[in-house]
C-alpha distance (Angstrom), angle and dihedral (degrees) to the residues before:
residue distance angle dihedral
X1 . . .
X2 3.80 . .
X3 3.79 117.8 .
X4 3.78 112.2 -100.1
X5 3.83 93.9 -115.9
X6 3.81 92.6 49.9
X7 3.79 92.2 47.7
X8 3.81 91.2 50.1
X9 3.82 90.9 49.7
X10 3.82 91.9 50.2
X11 3.80 90.8 48.5
X12 3.80 91.6 50.0
X13 3.80 91.0 48.8
X14 3.80 91.1 50.5
X15 3.80 91.3 51.4
X16 3.80 91.7 48.8
X17 3.79 91.7 50.3
X18 3.79 90.8 49.2
X19 3.80 94.5 48.1
X20 3.80 97.1 39.8
X21 3.83 107.3 105.0
X22 3.78 124.6 -130.4
X23 3.81 106.1 -112.7
X24 3.80 112.7 -125.5
X25 3.80 94.9 167.0
X26 3.79 134.3 11.2
X27 3.81 109.5 164.2
X28 3.74 140.3 137.1
X29 3.79 117.9 -113.5
X30 3.81 89.8 -107.7
X31 3.80 91.3 54.0
X32 3.80 92.4 46.7
X33 3.82 94.5 55.0
X34 3.80 97.4 36.8
X35 3.80 109.9 135.7
X36 3.79 98.4 17.4
X37 3.80 118.8 136.1
X38 3.79 92.3 -148.4
X39 3.80 113.0 129.1
X40 3.79 121.4 -111.4
X41 3.79 89.2 -110.7
X42 3.81 88.2 68.6
X43 3.80 98.1 36.0
X44 3.80 90.6 56.0
X45 3.82 90.0 60.9
X46 3.82 95.5 52.9
X47 3.79 132.9 89.6
X48 3.80 136.6 -171.3
X49 3.82 114.6 -121.3
X50 3.81 123.0 -161.3
X51 3.80 113.8 -143.1
X52 3.80 140.4 176.1
X53 3.81 127.1 -147.3
X54 3.78 142.7 155.8
X55 3.78 113.0 -104.7
X56 3.80 129.4 -152.0
X57 3.80 89.4 -85.8
X58 3.81 88.4 67.3
X59 3.81 92.1 -117.0
X60 3.79 129.9 118.3
X61 3.81 114.4 -102.2
X62 3.80 134.2 -175.7
X63 3.78 123.9 -144.7
X64 3.78 143.8 153.4
X65 3.76 136.6 -119.5
X66 3.81 131.7 -169.5
X67 3.79 117.0 -138.5
X68 3.78 139.4 152.4
X69 3.80 107.2 -71.4
X70 3.83 90.6 -122.2
X71 3.80 88.3 64.9
X72 3.78 99.6 45.3
X73 3.81 94.6 100.6
X74 3.81 90.9 50.1
X75 3.79 90.8 53.1
X76 3.80 93.8 46.9
X77 3.80 90.6 50.5
X78 3.81 91.6 46.3
X79 3.78 92.5 52.8
X80 3.77 91.3 47.2
X81 3.79 86.0 58.3
X82 3.81 91.4 44.2
X83 3.80 90.8 52.3
X84 3.80 95.7 44.0
X85 3.81 92.9 49.0
X86 3.83 93.0 40.3
X87 3.79 90.1 -129.2
X88 3.84 98.3 173.9
X89 3.80 118.3 -115.8
X90 3.79 117.9 -177.1
X91 3.80 97.4 -147.7
X92 3.79 141.3 -33.6
X93 3.79 110.1 -146.2
X94 3.82 129.3 147.2
X95 3.81 111.1 -105.2
X96 3.80 111.3 -94.1
X97 3.77 110.9 -126.8
X98 3.81 94.9 -161.2
X99 3.81 90.2 73.5
X100 3.82 125.5 93.5
X101 3.79 120.2 -80.1
X102 3.80 92.8 31.2
X103 3.77 93.9 -59.3
X104 3.80 102.6 -46.8
X105 3.80 106.7 163.1
X106 3.79 100.7 167.4
X107 3.80 96.7 100.8
X108 3.81 94.7 53.9
X109 3.81 105.2 24.7
X110 3.79 128.5 51.5
X111 3.78 87.1 -144.4
X112 3.80 128.9 156.0
X113 3.81 111.7 -138.7
X114 3.79 144.3 158.1
X115 3.79 121.0 -165.6
X116 3.80 116.9 48.7
X117 3.80 119.5 151.4
X118 3.82 104.5 -136.7
X119 3.82 144.2 104.7
X120 3.79 119.9 -87.5
X121 3.78 111.7 -76.1
X122 3.80 100.6 -157.3
X123 3.80 94.6 74.3
X124 3.79 139.6 9.9
X125 3.78 108.9 -82.3
X126 3.76 142.4 119.1
X127 3.77 90.9 -136.4
X128 3.79 111.6 119.1
X129 3.76 119.5 -111.3
X130 3.81 119.9 -118.1
X131 3.81 83.8 -112.3
X132 3.80 87.0 70.0
X133 3.80 88.7 67.4
X134 3.80 95.9 40.9
X135 3.81 89.0 -111.0
X136 3.79 99.4 119.2
X137 3.78 135.8 59.5
X138 3.80 128.9 -160.8
X139 3.81 114.6 -153.0
X140 3.83 121.0 -159.5
X141 3.85 96.7 -25.3
X142 3.83 92.4 -165.1
X143 3.82 91.9 58.9
X144 3.81 93.1 36.2
X145 3.80 109.0 38.3
X146 3.77 130.2 168.3
X147 3.80 112.5 -110.0
X148 3.80 115.1 -159.7
X149 3.78 124.0 -154.0
X150 3.79 90.1 -115.6
X151 3.79 88.6 64.1
X152 3.80 97.0 -102.6
X153 3.80 117.7 136.9
X154 3.81 123.0 -153.7
X155 2.96 112.9 -125.2
X156 3.79 95.9 27.8
X157 3.81 90.2 -141.1
X158 3.79 92.3 53.6
X159 3.80 122.7 115.0
X160 3.78 124.1 -176.9
X161 3.80 114.1 -142.5
X162 3.84 108.9 160.7
X163 3.81 93.9 -154.0
X164 3.81 95.6 49.6
X165 3.83 119.0 106.7
X166 3.79 114.1 -96.2
X167 3.80 93.3 25.9
X168 3.81 124.6 129.9
X169 3.80 123.2 -140.3
X170 3.78 133.6 173.6
X171 3.82 90.1 -96.3
X172 3.81 98.9 41.3
X173 3.83 113.0 126.9
X174 3.81 88.7 -126.8
X175 3.81 92.8 51.7
X176 3.81 90.4 48.5
X177 3.80 90.6 49.1
X178 3.78 92.4 54.5
X179 3.80 92.3 46.1
X180 3.80 91.1 51.8
X181 3.80 87.7 52.0
X182 3.83 90.0 54.7
X183 3.81 100.1 -97.3
X184 3.80 128.2 134.0
X185 3.78 126.1 -134.1
X186 3.81 120.1 -139.0
X187 3.79 91.8 -139.6
X188 3.79 89.9 77.5
X189 3.80 96.7 53.1
X190 3.78 116.3 116.3
X191 3.81 94.5 -149.2
X192 3.79 94.4 50.6
X193 3.78 144.6 -4.0
X194 3.77 114.7 -126.8
X195 3.77 112.3 165.5
X196 3.80 98.0 179.5
X197 3.78 100.6 56.4
X198 3.78 129.8 84.6
X199 3.78 119.9 176.7
X200 3.77 140.2 -163.2
X201 3.75 123.8 174.0
X202 3.76 153.4 123.3
X203 3.78 95.2 -110.1
X204 3.78 130.2 88.1
X205 3.81 116.4 -125.3
X206 3.79 109.4 -170.4
X207 3.77 120.5 165.2
X208 3.80 138.0 167.8
X209 3.79 118.3 -96.0
X210 3.77 107.2 -84.4
X211 3.77 113.3 124.1
X212 3.79 151.2 22.1
X213 3.81 116.4 -121.6
X214 3.79 121.1 -177.3
X215 3.80 99.9 166.1
X216 3.76 98.3 60.7
X217 3.78 132.5 84.3
X218 3.78 119.5 -170.6
X219 3.80 136.4 179.7
X220 3.76 120.5 -98.3
X221 3.76 127.9 -148.3
X222 3.75 127.8 30.1
X223 3.78 114.7 -89.2
X224 3.80 99.0 26.1
X225 3.75 108.8 26.1
X226 3.80 124.2 158.6
X227 3.76 127.4 -174.6
X228 3.77 147.3 166.1
X229 3.88 108.9 -128.7
């Protein structure tokens, strides 16, 4: 038989290995925004939030997301709920700006992210997305794609199956949590369905009817608008 002290040490080590999260992102704020063309006036309003979540492999992961500093507490609370409920999230990594198309990763990575300085992608416009202000979050874009009225799906590899793990619906506990916190879910938009995006911001984003987006949540109102986009 193993000595009591050795057995206790081995048990402690096993627990630590089980609870130790897989690191998906561990960056400084400066590293996370390196390469962005966003002006300093926007960068000064942003913050890097560390989060933990269970991924589709069933294991605990740690990641990071950049959002407007006014929304940091909302995001921390949301990920506490995500972790406690084991709602699967593929990864949470700040968008890399050294990739093509100014860092867009949605077509190749099922990555949850917040800040991304770019125009809206669901229709042709030069108007900046709520992501550009750190006031939107996309969750599992592959499970929660945007479906436009012309038949296009963003990302192209996305497939919306309401019963699938990691998918948002109007009645999902996570969707309800964000709504109670003042956010808007893209799945309710008339012009698009985007189930992965939630948004919260001070800017008004009004567009003609043209799509269905279930992945996006965006802010509503004028001075205190939150959304998932």
